C-alpha positions as CSV (number, residue, x, y, z in Angstrom):
1,M,20.2,-150.8,26.6
2,N,21.5,-148.2,28.9
3,Q,19.9,-145.0,30.2
4,S,21.9,-142.8,27.9
5,T,20.5,-144.6,24.9
6,T,17.0,-144.3,26.3
7,N,17.6,-140.5,26.6
8,D,19.0,-140.4,23.1
9,I,15.7,-141.8,21.7
10,S,13.7,-139.3,23.7
11,Q,15.8,-136.4,22.5
12,L,15.6,-137.7,18.9
13,L,11.9,-138.0,19.1
14,A,11.5,-134.5,20.4
15,L,13.8,-133.1,17.7
16,A,11.9,-135.1,15.0
17,R,8.6,-133.8,16.3
18,S,10.0,-130.3,15.8
19,G,10.6,-131.0,12.2
20,D,14.4,-131.6,12.2
21,P,15.0,-133.8,9.1
22,I,18.3,-135.2,10.3
23,A,16.7,-136.3,13.6
24,I,13.8,-137.9,11.7
25,G,16.3,-139.9,9.7
26,Q,18.3,-141.0,12.7
27,L,15.2,-141.8,14.7
28,L,13.6,-143.9,11.9
29,G,16.9,-145.7,11.4
30,E,16.6,-147.1,14.9
31,Y,13.6,-149.1,13.8
32,R,14.7,-150.6,10.5
33,G,15.7,-153.9,12.1
34,Y,12.4,-154.0,14.0
35,L,10.3,-153.4,10.9
36,S,12.4,-155.9,8.9
37,V,11.7,-158.7,11.4
38,L,8.0,-157.9,11.4
39,A,7.9,-157.9,7.6
40,R,9.8,-161.2,7.3
41,L,7.4,-162.7,9.9
42,Q,4.4,-161.7,7.9
43,A,6.0,-162.8,4.6
44,D,6.6,-166.2,6.2
45,R,3.0,-166.5,7.2
46,R,1.8,-165.5,3.7
47,L,3.9,-167.8,1.6
48,Q,2.0,-166.7,-1.5
49,A,3.6,-163.3,-1.1
50,K,6.4,-163.4,-3.7
51,F,7.6,-159.8,-3.3
52,D,10.6,-159.0,-1.2
53,A,9.5,-158.0,2.3
54,S,12.4,-155.4,2.4
55,D,10.5,-153.4,-0.2
56,A,7.7,-152.9,2.3
57,V,10.2,-151.8,4.9
58,Q,11.9,-149.3,2.6
59,E,8.5,-147.8,1.5
60,T,7.4,-147.6,5.2
61,L,10.5,-145.7,6.2
62,L,10.2,-143.4,3.2
63,H,6.6,-142.7,3.9
64,A,7.3,-142.1,7.6
65,H,10.1,-139.7,6.8
66,C,8.0,-137.7,4.2
67,H,5.0,-137.6,6.5
68,F,6.4,-137.4,9.9
69,D,4.3,-134.4,10.7
70,Q,1.3,-136.8,10.7
71,F,2.7,-138.5,13.8
72,H,1.2,-136.9,16.9
73,G,2.4,-139.2,19.6
74,N,5.0,-138.5,22.3
75,S,6.4,-142.0,23.1
76,E,8.4,-144.8,21.5
77,R,5.4,-147.1,21.9
78,E,3.1,-144.7,20.0
79,L,5.8,-144.3,17.3
80,L,6.0,-148.1,16.9
81,A,2.2,-148.4,16.6
82,W,2.3,-145.7,13.9
83,L,5.1,-147.4,12.0
84,R,3.3,-150.8,12.2
85,R,0.2,-149.2,10.7
86,I,2.3,-147.7,7.8
87,L,4.0,-151.1,7.3
88,S,0.7,-152.8,7.2
89,N,-0.6,-150.4,4.6
90,E,2.6,-150.8,2.4
91,F,2.3,-154.6,2.8
92,T,-1.3,-154.5,1.7
93,T,-0.4,-152.3,-1.3
94,L,2.3,-154.7,-2.4
95,M,0.1,-157.8,-2.0
96,R,-2.7,-156.1,-4.1
97,R,-0.1,-155.2,-6.7
98,Y,1.2,-158.8,-6.8
99,A,-2.4,-160.2,-7.0
100,G,-3.1,-157.9,-9.9
101,T,-6.1,-156.2,-8.3
102,Q,-6.6,-152.7,-6.9
103,R,-9.7,-153.6,-4.9
104,R,-9.4,-153.0,-1.2
105,D,-10.4,-155.6,1.3
106,I,-10.9,-153.7,4.6
107,G,-11.3,-156.9,6.6
108,R,-8.1,-158.3,5.3
109,E,-6.3,-155.0,6.0
110,E,-7.5,-155.0,9.6
111,D,-6.5,-158.6,10.0
112,L,-3.0,-157.7,8.7
113,R,-2.7,-154.9,11.2
114,A,-3.7,-157.2,14.0
115,E,-1.1,-159.7,12.9
116,F,1.7,-157.1,12.9
117,D,0.6,-156.1,16.5
118,R,0.7,-159.8,17.6
119,S,4.1,-160.3,16.0
120,S,5.4,-157.3,18.0
121,Q,3.9,-158.7,21.2
122,S,5.6,-162.0,20.4
123,L,9.0,-160.3,20.1
124,T,8.3,-158.7,23.5
125,Q,7.6,-162.1,25.0
126,V,10.9,-163.4,23.8
127,A,12.6,-160.5,25.5
128,V,10.7,-161.2,28.8
129,S,11.7,-164.9,28.6
130,Q,15.4,-164.1,28.0
131,L,15.8,-161.1,30.3
132,S,14.5,-161.8,33.7
133,S,16.9,-159.8,35.9
134,P,15.7,-156.7,37.7
135,S,18.2,-154.5,35.8
136,H,16.5,-155.5,32.6
137,A,13.0,-155.2,33.9
138,A,13.7,-151.5,34.4
139,I,14.5,-150.9,30.8
140,R,12.3,-148.2,29.3
141,R,13.0,-149.0,25.7
142,E,10.4,-151.1,24.0
143,Q,11.7,-154.6,24.4
144,G,10.4,-155.9,21.1
145,V,12.7,-153.4,19.4
146,L,15.7,-154.7,21.4
147,V,14.9,-158.3,20.4
148,A,14.5,-157.4,16.8
149,N,17.8,-155.5,16.7
150,A,19.5,-158.4,18.5
151,L,18.1,-160.9,16.0
152,E,19.5,-158.9,13.2
153,Q,23.0,-159.4,14.6
154,L,22.7,-163.2,14.9
155,R,23.9,-165.6,12.2
156,K,21.2,-166.6,9.8
157,D,20.3,-170.1,11.1
158,Y,20.1,-168.8,14.7
159,R,17.8,-166.0,13.6
160,E,15.7,-168.4,11.6
161,V,15.2,-171.0,14.4
162,I,14.3,-168.4,17.0
163,V,11.8,-166.7,14.7
164,L,10.2,-170.1,13.8
165,R,10.3,-171.6,17.2
166,S,10.1,-168.8,19.7
167,V,8.3,-166.0,17.8
168,L,5.9,-167.9,15.5
169,G,5.6,-170.8,18.1
170,L,5.9,-173.6,15.6
171,P,6.4,-177.1,16.9
172,V,9.9,-178.6,16.6
173,A,8.8,-181.1,13.8
174,E,7.5,-178.2,11.6
175,V,10.7,-176.1,12.2
176,A,12.8,-179.2,11.3
177,R,10.8,-179.6,8.1
178,R,11.2,-175.9,7.1
179,M,14.9,-175.9,7.9
180,A,15.6,-179.3,6.4
181,R,17.1,-180.6,9.6
182,S,16.4,-183.4,12.1
183,P,14.2,-182.5,15.1
184,G,17.1,-183.3,17.5
185,N,19.4,-180.9,15.5
186,V,16.8,-178.2,15.6
187,E,16.4,-178.5,19.4
188,Q,20.2,-178.2,19.8
189,L,20.4,-175.3,17.4
190,W,17.5,-173.5,19.1
191,L,19.2,-173.8,22.6
192,R,22.5,-172.4,21.2
193,A,20.6,-169.6,19.4
194,L,18.8,-168.6,22.6
195,V,22.2,-168.4,24.4
196,S,23.6,-166.2,21.6
197,L,20.5,-164.0,21.7
198,R,20.7,-163.6,25.4
199,R,24.4,-162.6,25.2
200,T,23.6,-160.1,22.4
201,L,20.8,-158.6,24.4
202,E,23.0,-158.2,27.5
């Protein structure tokens, strides 16, 4: 991500904070891929969740757009934390609706927020492992966002193997079981996927 894009995000954030609805829409659009990856990761961890994770993302973006005046931060990192909190709330609402109960479980909601934060950190770690050159170390954009956006551009099996192996940290045997492939095939697919991810990021 180049310096001009970094400046674009800073300008969009400033305009959005001033109440510009077009800037708010453009700014939030930058994080659809990031939120989508986090939602899919959480849905994968909670296999009993039968709802479409994209519903939680859509509701998160809608809520953030309608209530952007409630965001009081000044940085991309603070914005991401705010969006993860909204996503967690939307996820919790959908899970309660699916379970047929309206009773809140504060402990479960706090656990879910922590899991979203950990998933975001895992995305950042993938970026660190794939981008080790000094030029990338100086990037001021949040690297978890860069990885999420790059993942969205990969073909489906590449995206899946990176999420399962590199982000969730599952062993090869479990990834092979989930993807209905042999362990050797998964290893080869994972290596090719990482090369593709690196190229996309660069």
